[in-house]
N, C-alpha and C positions, 0 to 999 in steps of 0.2 A: 412366500409368490411377494416380492416386492413389485408394483406398479407403477410406470412414469406418473408423474405428474406435467402435465408441460404448464401450464397453468402457479405455480412455483418458484421463486430462490432461497438461495439460502448465501448470508453473507454471515462469514469467517475471518475473524480476529482473531490476533495465535498475539498475547501476553505472553511473557515471559517474569518472573518472577529475578532470576540475579540478570545481569548485565555487564561485559568487562569492562568499558566502557565509562558509562556513567551507574553509579550504583543506585539500585532500586531504580533503573528510570524509568516501568512503567506506571508506577507510584509517584516519583518524585512530581510537585505543582507547578501546573504555567499560571499565572494569574490564579491565585487559586482553585482548581481545581486537579487533580491526576493528569497524567499526560496520557492514558490510555483511556480517560472519561468524554476525550472530545475526540476518537473513534464510535466511542458508541455513540453518544450523540449525531454524530453524522447519522450513520446507519439506520437510528433508530424515527429519524424527523425521512427518510427516503423512506424505510418499509409506515411511513402513515398514506403512502405517494401508493407505493404498490405491495405484490405479498409477497413478503419476504421474510422468510421465519431467519432469528437472529442465536450467531452461538459465539458466547467469546470461554474461548482456550486457553487455560495457564496451570502451570504446577503450585502457585500462589495461588493458597487462601482468599489473602486480604487483597487481593487483584481481583478471583469470583467474586468476592463480596459485592462487590462493582455492579455487579451483566445483571442481574433483576430492576435493580432501580431503571436501570435504563431498556429493561424489558425483552432482554440476550437472556439466554440458555445459560450459565455457568457450568466449565467442561473439564472435569479435570484431566488434566495431558500426564499419559503417562511419565514418569522420566528417562526411559530410554528417548521418551520424542521433546524433550528441553534441555536441553546438551548445549553450552554453545557454540560446540560447528557444528548444528543440528539445520536442517536443510527445513524452509516452510515448503517445502509439499510434502512430507509424508504426515505433518501435524495435520496439514488442510486438508488432504487425506482422511487423517483418522477421526477429525471433525465429521464430514460428512457422513463417511460412515458409520457412525454416531448415533448422528439426526437420521437421517435416513431410516436403518431400524428403530431408530425411535416412531418412527409415523410411518412404515410401511409405507415407505411410495419414495421415487425416487428424483432427484431436483434435477431440471429445467438449467436453470446456470447459476455457476460459485463466483460469486463476488470477495475477494482478498482482500478485506484494512486495512496495512497494516498502520498504526495503533503508530508508530513515533509520527505521523506523519499530520499533527495539530491544524495544521491551516488547510485540510481537505475541504471539499467545498460540497455542500451537497447536489447543488447544481453540476455540479462535472459526475456522482457521479449517475443521476438521473438520464444524462445526459450517455454516459454511456451502456446502459439497461438500451435508451431509444439507440443507438447506431450499434447496439448487437440486432435485437430484434429486423430493426428495417435492412440490415446488409446483413444474408447470409448470406455470403463468402466469405466473410471472415465468424472466423474458432474463437477471438480473442480480443478486448482491447484490452491495451495502458495505456497510465499515462502519463504521456512525456513533458518535459520542456526542453527548454533550447540547452548544452550545453555549457558554463560557461567559461569550460579551454577547451581548444578546439583543437582535435586528434593532431594538427600539424604545427602544432606547438609544441606538443611534450617531447620528451626525453629518454636516452638512459645516459644511464650514468655508470664509467665500467669500476673493475677494480681498482684503477690507475689515474682513475681520475678521467680516462673520454668518453666528452662527451657525445654522443650520435643522439641522430633524428632517430625518433621511436616508432616512426611512419616513413621511411626511404625511400624520399623526390626528386634521390640524385643532388635535391641544391635543399640548404640553407632558406624553407618559404620565410620575406621576412614580410611579407607580400598583409593592409591592412583589415584586420575584421570584415567590415564590411564587406571586402572578395572571395573569402573564406567562402565557403560552399557551406549552407546549415549541420548542421550535425544534431541531433537531440538525443537525449542518455533516461535513461525511464527515472519520473521523478519522486519513486518513491512508495504513490501512493494506494493509488489505484489498479488492482489486476481482476476480469474477470472474465469468464470462459464461461464454453459450454458444458457441460457434465462430462462428454466423453471424453475432450483434452483432458482431464485426470484422469478417470479413468483406461485410456484406450494406448494414450502417447505418457502418464508418468510425467505431468509435468505441467506448473503452471497455466503455462504460454501454450497458445498455438500458432500454427501456420494457416491461413495467413494470420497476421495480426494488425490492425487497425495502431495504428498512434496515436492519441487524443494528444491535444494542446493544451496545458493543463499551463497559470501562472505563472512565472515566475516564487511568487507570497505565498502559493498552495504547494509548492514543493519543497519546501524546506523538510529536513530527514533528519530530525536530534540525530547525533549520534556522540556528543561531544556535551559539555562545559556549554559555549560555545554556540555551538545549535540552540541549547538552551537557552541563550540568553538572547539570541534572536528573534527564535520565537517566539518572545514571553512581550520585545519591542511589538511586533507584529501582529497579536494579537490583539494587543494596546491598542493598536493605529486603529483598525478595527474595527474594534468595537465602539471606540471615538466617533468615528465615519457612521457607526451607523445612529448614532442618539444623532449626530446630528442631520441624516438624514430624517431620525423623527419628528423632529422641530422648523 
């Protein structure tokens, strides 16, 4: 029998060894540190402020070797949950079930941090927890950022070359960006949900969901070589600003 633990949460970081876009992406260094270590370090800082267990799920022994130095439990992910097209949800669910089995207790909330968002802020993670605790009407909190390209600007290109509006309004929308209604995209960093969202709805995001707006810099999601270069520049800039603030 597994009891409900209303005082403890779980953070899951998923980090596969393979990647179609960038080879060994999670182990690729940015400013001298493996990409995955940024998420691990941020979560470990949050765990110093609240009751939060940490688990790193991976199919790669080199990635799992980084777990303990960041106070994470290393969890070997089954091969069928580490394929190119495997969604995140079953891997997060596997990690939660394994940790609950070891602890003999259920968690209250499940935090999924993506390993590909190295500039995710500790303060944003803490704010997400505070929001979920204070707003009982919400089932989830997801980090969002204003979309770079408005959907009214998006097009479809037919096989014969015909250009069509992706969202047809009956006219070509040439309004300035400032006059368009604001739209947001998921930042790709923070997904926080109550446990029953995963168990009852088989999803990482429940409804209603609170959209927590974060800075554009913290929403960098590594998926290509260009993303690595941009993240490297921004991380060095943040470090430089921190040094100036200390002086």
